[in-house]
N, C-alpha and C positions, 0 to 999 in steps of 0.2 A: 718247324721252329726249333733251332738248336743253339746251344751255348756251350763253349768249351773254354775253361779258364784253368790253367795249370797252377801248381803251387809256385813255380818259378815266376809266372806272370803276377800272381798275387803278391809275392814278396817284393817284386819290382814296383808294383803299384803302391804297396805300403811304404816303401822307401821314399817314393815321390811324394806321398801324402805327408810323411814326416818332414821332408824338406820344405814343403809348403808352409808348415806351421812355424818355420823359422823366419818367414817373411813378415814385414810390417803388417799390422792388422788392417784389413780393408772391409768395406761394406759391400755386400753382394746383394743384388736384387733377387727376389724369389724367382725360381725358374718359371718359365712360361708354362701355361697349362697345356697338357697333351690334348689332342683332338681325336674324337671318334665320330663316325657317321653311321647312322642306321640307314642302310641303303640296299639296293638290289645289285646282284652280280650274276655272272654266268659261269657255270661249271659244266664239265662233261661227265656224264654217267652212262657207262655201257655204250660209248660211242655216240650218244645223243646229247645235244646241248640242252641245258636246263637253267631257267632263271630262278634263283633263290634269293633269300635275303642274307644279310650279314652285318656285323659291326666291324667297320674298317677303319684302320688308323691312318695317320698322315702319310705313311709310307706305302699305303695301298694294301697292307697285309691285315689279316684278321687279328683282333684282340690287342692286348697290351702286356708288356713285361716291365715291371718296376724294379729299380735297384734297391738295395738295402737302405732303409730309412726314408725312401722317397714317398712323399705324400701322394694320395690319390687326388690329383688336381686335373680334372678332365672337363673339357667342354664337349658335350654331346649334341650333335645336330641331327634332326630328323629329316633325312632326305627321301623319305617314303612319301607316297601320296595319301597317306592315312595317318591317324594318330597312333602313337606308340608309347610305351613306358618300358624302361630297361632296369632290371634288378641286378645288383652286384652280388651274386650268389656266394654266400659264406663269409662275405665281409660284414662288418658291423658299423655302418655309418650311422649318423643321427637318423632317427626315424623319418625325418622330412626328406632324406636323400636315399631312402631304401629302394625306391623305384617300383612301387606297387600302387595300383589304382584305388585301394581302399583309403590311403592316407596322402598320396601324392597326386598332383594334377597331371593329366595326360600331356604328352609332348605333341604339340600341333605340327602339321607338315611345315617344314621350313624353320621351325623354332630351334634355337640353341639354348641349352641349359647348362649351368656350371655346377660341378660337384667338387667338394674339397673336404677330405677327411683323412685321418691317420689309417694307413693301409696295414692290414695284418699279413705277415709273410706266409707263403705257402702256395698250393695249387688251387686256384679258384676259377670261376668262369662268370660270364655275364650273358643275360638273355632277356628277351622280351617277356613280360608277364601277361601277355595276351595269348591264349592257347593256339589259335591259328597261326600266329606269327612265329611261335616257337616251333611248331610243326614245319613251318617254312624256312627254318634254319637261321632265324634271327638270333644268333648266339656267337660267342667267341671265347677263347681262353683269356684268363686274367692271372698272370703269374707274378707273384711278388717274391723277389729273391731275398734271402737272408745273408748275413755275414758268413754263416756256416756254409752256405752254398758256394760262396766265393773261395773259401778255403779248400773245399773238397775237390780233389783231382778227378773230376768226372765230367762227362758230357751230358747236358740236359736235352732231352727230347720230349716234345709234347705230342701226345696221341689223343686226338679229339674226335669223338665218335658221334655219328648221327644215324638215324633211320630216315629214309628218303622216299618220297613218292612223286611220280610225274604228274599226279593229279593235284589240283589246288588244295591247299590246307583246309579250306572250307568244305570241299567235297569229302576229304578224309574224315573230318569231324562229323559231317552229316551222315555218312554211311555208318560210322562206328556207333554214334549215339542215337540213330534213328530220328535225327532232328531235334534231340533234347539238349544239345549243348547250349550253355549260357554264354552271353557276351560279357566276358570278364571286364571289358573296358567300361561298361555302363552299369555294372552291378550296383544295386542299392545297398544301403546299410541298415535296413530295417531290422528290428529285434523282435523275436518271438518270446513269449513267456518261457521261463526256464522249464525244461522237460527232462525226464529221465531217459533210460535206455529204451531201445525199441522193444515192442511187445515180444515176449519170449526170451529176451536176453538174460535175465537173471538165472533162469534154469539152464540156459545154454552155457553160461559162464561157469556154473557149478560143474557141469560135465567137463568143460574145458580144463578146469583146474584139476579135477579128479583124474584126468587121463594124461597128466604130465604136459599139458599144453598142446597136444596133437589131436585130441578129440577123434580118434579113429581115422587118422589120415590115410592109413593103408587101404581103407575101404571107400574113401571119398575121392572124387576127381578134382584135381587142382587145375584151374584155368590158367593158361599161358598164352601170351602173344595174341591179343584180341584183334590185331590188325596186321595183315601181311603187307609190308612195304615193298616197293620195287627194288630197293637196294639198301645196303648198309655201308656206310662210308667211314673211312679212317683218314682224317685230314682231307676230306672232300674227294677221296678216291676209293675205288674198289680194287679187288684183287686182279681184275683184268688189266689194270695199269697202276700197280701199287707204288707208294712212295718208298724210295730207297734212301735211307739216311746213312751217310758215310761216317764211320766211327773208327777209332784206333783198334788195331789188332790187339786182342787181349786187354783192351781198356775197360773202364767202368762207365756205365751209363745210368743216369737217373731218368726213368721213364715216367713222366707226369701224365697219367691217364685221366681223361675227363669223359664221363658218359653224358653227353649232351643230347642223347636220344630222347624223343618224345615219349616212347612207350616200351623200349626194348632193354632187357637186361642181357649182359654179356659175361662170358668167361674170357679173361685175358690169359691166353695159353702160350707158354714158352716151349712146348714140346718136351724134348729130352733135357732141356736146360732148366735151371732153377733160378729164381730171383728172391729178393728180400723185400717184403712190404715194409716200408719205413715210415709211411705217413698215411693217414686216412682223413679225407676232407680238409687237407691242409695242416693237420695236427700230427706231430711226431708220435709214432707208436713203437713199442719194443719190436725189433726186427722179427718178422714172421716169414719163414722160408717155405716156398712151395713152387710148383711148376704151373699152377693154374689158380687164378684169383677171380672171385665173383665180383661183379660191378653192376649195381642197380642204377636206374636213371637218376641223374643229378649228383651221384657220388663221384669222388675222386680217389685214386690210389697212386701213391708214389712208390715205384718199384725199382730197386737198385739191382742192376744186372752186370755181372762180369762176363765180358765177351769171350768166346772160345779162344783158347791160346793158339789153336791151329789156323786162325785167320778165317774161318768159315763164317758165312752169313747166318744171322739168327732171324728167322721169321717170327714176328709177334702177331699171333692170330687172335681175332676177337670173334668168339663163337656165340651166335644167337642161341639163347637157352631154349631147350625143348624143340629145336628145329635144326635144319641142316645148313642154313645160310651162315656165311662167315665173311669177315673182312680182315684188314690188317695192314701191316707195313713190314719192311725189312731193315734191320740194322746190319750194316756190312762194311768191312774195310775196303779201301779202294782196290779195284782189280779183282774182287771176288765175284764169282759167277752166282747168279740168282736163279734158283729153280722156280718154275712156274707153279703156282698153287691155284686150284680151282676155287671159285667163290661158293661152292656147295660141297659139303662133306659127304662121305659115303653113307654115314649113319647119323641119326639125330644126336645132338649134344644133350647131356643131362640137364635137368632143371637146376637152376640156382635158387629160385625163389622159395622153395620149401625147406631150405637148409640153413640152420643157424650155426653150423659147426665153425665156419670161418669167423663169424662175429664173436662167438664164445671164446675163441682162441686169442683174440687181440687184447693187448694191454697198452694203455696210454703211457708215454714216457713221463709226462707231468699230469697226473690225475687231479681231479678236483680235491681241494683241501677238505679234510673231514669236517663236517658240520651236522648239526641236527636238522632233519627235514622239517620245515615249517608248514609245508602244504603238499598234499598228494591229490592227484586227479586220475581217475580212470577215463580213458577216451576210447569210445567204441567205434570201430571201423566196420561199415556194413555196405552191402550192395549186391548187385547181380548182373549177369550178362543179358538176361531177357526178363523184364525190360532193362536197358542199360542205364542204371541209376546207382549212384554211390553217395554215401553220406557219412558224416561224423556225428556221433551221439544222436543218430536218427534224424538229423537235420541236414539240409543242404545250405548253400551260401545265402540263399534268399531269406531264410528264416533262422539263421544260425544264432546260437547263444554263445557269446565269448567265454573263454575259460579264464577266471579271475585269479590273479596272483598279485603280490605286492613287491615293489622294487627292493632288491637286496635279499629277498627270501631264498633259501634253498628249497627248490621245488622238485618233486618227482612226478612224472607222468608215465602211466602204464598204458600202452596202446594194446587194446584187445581187438584182434582182427577176426571178425565173425563172418568173413566172406571167403570165397574160394580163390581169390586172387591176392597176390602180395601187393603191399603198398609201401613205396618209398616215401616216408614222412619227413617233411622239411620244415624246420622252425626258423623263422627269420629273426635276425638281431641277436642271436645267442649261439654259443657253443655248448653242447651238452655231452655228458659222458653216458655211455651205455652201461647200466648197472644191473640189468636183469635180462636174461633170455629164457623164455618159457617160465618155469617155476624156479630157475636157478639164479642166484645172485652172483654177479661178477664185478670186478673192477676193470671194465672194458675200455674200448677206444673212445677218444673224443671225436665228435662228428657234428655236422649240421643236418645230415640226412641219414635216416636209418631205415633199413628194409625190414618190414614186418611180414613174416610168412603167413599163409592162409591158416586159419584156425589156430593161431598161436599168439603169443604176446611178447612184447619187448618193453622194458622199463628204462627211461632216461632220467638223468638228474642234471640240474643246472641252477645257477644263481640268476634270478630275474634281474633284467637290466633296466634300460631307460623306460620311464613311465610313458607308455604309448600302446596303441594296438599293433601287435606284430602278427603277421600272417602265419598260420600253421595249416599245412595242406599236403595232400598226396601229390608227388611229382610225376605220376603217370598222367599225362596231359588229358587223356580221355576221361579219367576219373575226376580230375580237377575241373574239367569243363562242365561236368554234369553235377557239380556241387560239393565235391569232397574237399571243402575248405572251411576253416573257421579262423578265429583270432585268439591269440593269447593277449588278454587285456591286463597289461602291467599297470597297476595303480600306484600312485605316489604314497 
C-alpha cells in the first residue's frame, strides 16, 4: 500500500478547494459508509497455498486508508462461518464500538454492523479480538492521514508484519498452552474478591527496586519466542518472494510499520542506512535516528527514510528477536537490481525484549499537560512457561478484579513484570505517556501499547476517559489466551 503526493499536487488541490468555496452554497449528503468484510483468503507462503483470514475492503485489498478529517464510517460484515469481533486498535471510539467481547456483542455469521466515530490520525490497525482468529491473520492496516501527511513531499509505504503457521490456529494455541487456552469469545464477567499480589511478590519487588529494576538479569535466563512459526510475513510475503515498492531515486519515504504478529517481536533493520523514528503508535515523537528499531507485537513505528542518492535499492529487513529468521521488503527506484536475501540470517539476532534503551530515548512532541496524579496503581505481571499460565495481579480473566479509576483523573500505572518473558501491554480507549522506565522517570513517548521487559517495570500516565470497562491486556496472544487480561474500570 503506497501513497505519493507532492507539494505541487497539494498546492493544485488547495487551489481547487479555494475555487470551490467561491461557488454558491450547496447541501451535500454525508459520504456513504466504507465496507469491510471479515473473510477468508488465499496467500502463497514458500510456494504453498495457504488459506488465512483477513479484513478486506470494497476494492478487495486489506484494510482502510482514511483522508484527513474523514470519519470512521464503516459497515463491517462477517463473511466467516463463525462468530467474530473486530477491535480498532489505537482508535478511541465510544466503548460500545470498541470491538471487544466483554462489552460488545459478537458479530454473527452473515451479520453486518455499522460503526461511526471520529477517527484519530496516524498509523493504526484492526484485528479480531479472538486469539485463534488473530493467529489466523484476521487483521489489516488502518491508516488515517493528516493534513501534514498531505503537505509532506514523501511516499507512504505500509509494512504489515505477521507470524504464520500452516497449522490451524487452534492447533497452535493447543500446543503452546497445553490445552489451557480460554475461549475469549465466551468468557464470563465474574468478579472475585479483591486480592493483593501473588505470594512472595512484596519481597521480590523489594529486590527488584534495590537492583535498579533488573534483579540480577545477567544471571537469569530470559524466555524468548515460545512458539516457532513456519514463516514470518511482510505484507503477506517472505524473502523468497519479497514485495518491491517502487520509490523515487533520492526521495523520502514514510514507512508505516505495524507489528500484527501474534507472538513475535522484531527489529526493523535498515542495514548501513539510517532512518528517523517520527511517531509511535500513531503519536508524533521527537525524531529519533537509528539504523535498527525494536517493534513489539501490536506496536507501530513511523520511520522516515531518505533513499540513497545513488539510486540503489534499500532492503528493509525485519529480524525475529533472539533467532535467525527474518522477513522484509525492498524500497527501490525503477530499474534498480534487487539482490536476493535469504530468509535466515547467519547468526542469531539480539534480543529486543530485555532492552529499555529505545523506550528511554523517546520523547513525545506533544506530551501530556502537567497535572497532579489523582490515582496510582501497581499492576503485577506474572506467569511461567511450564505450566503455561499468565496472570495480572495474580488473577486470570475468569476471576479478574478490575482496576478502578474515575473519569477525568490523571492516573499512573506501574507495570511490574515478575516473569521471565516480556509483555506488550495494551490499554483500550486511551492514549498514555511512558513516564518511567525501571526506576528512572522520563517524559517519554505517547503510546497505546508498551513493552515491559522481564523482571523490570514501566510506568505510564493518562487521563481516564469514558466511564466504561476498558480492556487492559498483554498483546502476546498466548499470554492473553491463558488469562493475562483485566479491565480498567472507569467510573463516572
